[in-house]
N, C-alpha and C positions, 0 to 999 in steps of 0.2 A: 579384417584385422587378424593376422595369424601370428601366434606366439611360436616362433620357430623351434623353441626348446620344449614345448609341451607335448606330453604323451609319448607313446612308443613308436609313432609313425614319423618318417622323415619329412622334411619340408616339401619335397617334390611330390610325395604321395598325397599330402594334404591339398596342395594346389590342384593336382589332377582330379581329386574327388570333387572339389568345388567347381572347377571349370567344366567338368562333365555334366554336373547338375545344371549349371547355367546354360550350356549349349543345348541340353535336352529340352529346356523350357523356352529357348529363344530369348534368353535374357543376357544382359551384360552387367559386369560389375568390376570394380577396381580392387585388385588384390594387393594388400599391403602386408608385408612380412617384416618382422624385426626380432631382435634378441630381447630378453626380458628387461635389460637395463633401459632400453629405449621405448618400451611398450607404453608408458604413461604419456610421453610426448607425442608419439605417433597416434595414439588413441584420441588424444585431445584434438589433434589436427583433423583426424577422420570424422569426429563428431561434428566439428564446425562445418566441414564439407557436406555432411549429411543434412544439417539444418539448411544450408544454403541451397541445396538441391532438392529439398523436401523428400528425403529418402531416409534410410536407416543405416546404422553401422552394425556389422555382423562380427561377433567375437568367435575366434576359433582357438580353443585351448581348454585347460582345466579350470576349476573353480577360482584359483588365484588370478589367472589371466582374465576370466570373466569379470572379476571384481574390478580390475583396472579399467577395462573398457566400460563397465557399467558406471564407474565414477565419472568418466568423461561424458557418456550419453546422458546421465542424470543431470549433470551440470549444464550441458548444452541444451537439453530439452528435446533430444531426438529419440526415436525408437531404437531398440537394440534387438538383434537376433543372436541365436546361439547355435554353434556347431561344436559339440563337446569332444574333447580329446584328452580328458584327464583320467585319473585313477578311479575316483568315486562318482564324480558328476552328479552330486546331490541336487544342485540347482536345476539342471536340465531335467533330471528324472522327476523331480517334484512338479514341474510345470508341463509334463507330458511331452517333452522333447526327446526324440529318439536318441539313444546312445550310440547307435551305429552311424558314423559320420555321413555316409552317402544318403541315408534315410533322413537325417537331420537337415542336410543341405536341401533335399527336395521339399521337406516340410516348410522351411523358412521362406521358400519362394511362393508358397501358397498361404502364408500366414498373415495375420493382421495384428495391430498393436493392442495389447490388453494391459491395464495397470496391475502391477504386482508390488507387494510390500517390500521395502528395504529398511534396514536399520542403520544407525550411525553410532560410531564410537569416537567421541571428540571430533565430530563433523566428518569423519572418514566413513563412507558408507560400507555396509557389508550385506551380502546376499544370503549366506548360509549360517555363519557363526562368528562370534568374537569371544576372546577369553583373556584372562590374566593368570599368572601363576605357572603351574607345571605344564599346562597345555601348550603354551608357546615353546617351552623347552622340548616337549614331545615332538613338535613340528620340526624344530631344528635338528633333533636326533634322526627323525625320519628322513630328512633330506640327505643327511650324511650316510645313512644306511642305503638309500636308493642309489646314491652315487657309487657305492661300493658293490652292492649286490643286485642292482636293477630295480625297475619299477614293478611292483605287484602288491596285492593286498596283504599277502603273507609277510612280505618285507616290512610293510607298514605296521602290521600287528606285532612282529618281533621287536621292532624299534620302540613301539609303545610300551611293551612289557619291560624292556631294559630301562626306559625312562622312569616308569612307575616304581620299579623296585629300588631305585636309588633316590627316590623322592624324599627329601627331608625338610626343605625350606617351607616355612609357614608364612602365609600372608595374614597380617592383622589388619582388617579392613573395617572402615566405617561406611555403612551402606544406608542410603536413603531411597525409598520407593514411595513417592507420594507423602502421606503423613506418617508412614512407618519408618522408624530409625532404629538401627541396631549395630552393635560391634560384633564381629565374628573372627574366628581363626579358621583358615581353610588352606588346602594345598592348591586349589584352583577354583576360579569362578568362571564358568562356561555359560555363554549366552547363545541360545539357539533360535534362529529365525526360519527353521526348515523342519516341517513336521516329519518328513521322511527320515531324516537323520535321527531325530528324537525317537521315532517309532522303532527304528532298528535297534536302539539301545533299550527300548522299553522304558524310556525316561520322560515321557510326557507328563507334565504336572496336571493335577486336577484342575478343572475349569473353575477359576476363582474370579476372573474378570471377563468382560465381554470380549468375544473373539477367541481364536485359538492361535498357538504359535505359528507365525507366518501369515496370519489373516486377522489382524487387529491387535495382537499382542506378541510378546516374545517370552521364551522360557529361560530361566536361570537355574543352573545346577551348581551346587557347591559340594566339594569333596572335603570332608572333615579330616584332620590329621589322624592317621591310623598306623598300626604297626605292620611289620612285614607280612605276617600270616594273614592279617585282614586284607592287606594289599593284594596278596595272591588270590584270595577269595573274590575280591573285587574284579581282578582281571578275568577270572573264570566267568563271573556273571556277565561282564562286558562281552566276552567272546561268545556267550550263549544268547546274547540279546536280551539279558534280564538285568540290566544295570539298575533299573528302578527298584529292584528287590534288595539290592545290596545295602548292607549297613554302612552308615557314614555318608550316604548320598542324600542331599536335600534338594528339592526342586520347588520352584514357585513361578508364577506368571507376573509380568509387569509390562508397562508401556514406557516408563521413564525411570531410570535408575542413575544415581550419582554415587560413585565409589571413590574413596581415597584411603590411603594408609592412615592408621590411627596416629602415627607420628609423621605428619605431613608438613613440609615446608613449601615455599613458593617455587623451589627448584626440584622438588621430588619428581623423578621419572619412573615409570613402570614399563616393563616389557609386556607388550600386548600382541595378540594375534587376531587376524580377521581374514576369513576365507583362505587360510593356509599361508598367508603372508605374516611376517613378524616385523615389529617396529617398536620404537620407544616413544611413549607419550607422557606429557606432563600431567600430573594430578592437579585437580580431581578429574576422574574419568567419567565422562557423561555418555550414557548409553540410552538410546531412545528409538522408538518407532517413528520414522519420518512421515510427516503429513503428505509430502510430495512423493508419489509413487515413481517407479521405473516403468516405462512402457516397453513391454516385452512382446516380440513377434511370436505368436502362438498359432498352432494348428487350428483351423476353424472349429473343429469338433471340441477341442479343449477350450477355445476362447468363448464358445457359446455358453459355457457354464460359469464363466468368470463374472464377478461383480465389479461395480465401479463405473466411472465415466469412460467415454471413448477418448482416444488420443486426440488432443487438441489440434485444430487445424492451424 
């Protein structure tokens, strides 16, 4: 499964990389490419074929593309491989998958299925993160900046800064995590299922429940409403990988969380983001670690250290 619009490489270059890896190992595969609007449908069809043929579906793209293919693979019950072509590639890097596409293609041909944790936000799975508030706005601004200035981490950083500096809207949320209930005001509620991303921000919460983010639990970060000067300091901390030290940032671990606006009706919708994609969802917002894992094709050396059951026959 190739997202023809993902990454900085053109479609033909992506196909060449994969076909070369297949030929070198004497393997065959069916390459399906599509535009982003068709990815969910094509991924669903590919996952069904993978189940029928007792094989796997391979996603080629960035974290957003991987999310769409993972949704199909998780629902169908087939294994999934990854060849990353995104900007940050948090999911691939966390699971020991090479970020150089040719190397990742070679890896996936020698890999075996290993269970990995996925989260769900209102039953939509996510691999890396999910969020409400300013973070979805940041993602929309980032796509606009990329369309104008190109894809790079510096463009993403500048877009983030522009979004944060004009952040004014406050979320007033009622949050339930197990027996704990509280009402908060925040600019954003960010949920992380990826230790690497949290580590880069120095924003891992203290261990308060069994497991760590991405392995038994998830991490929630809340940004309290702050002034412009404090926001500039926050951006500096984030750029230096010291977000956990910034004033106004609170983090905690959880396995299941229910979130709704304090003034919530049956038709209240919130803008949410998951793995770089933005959508509207009806409140309450249910965020949880799913009991059913995703079976990811991993390098044998990486898979040997993984815990959990084998891929079901």
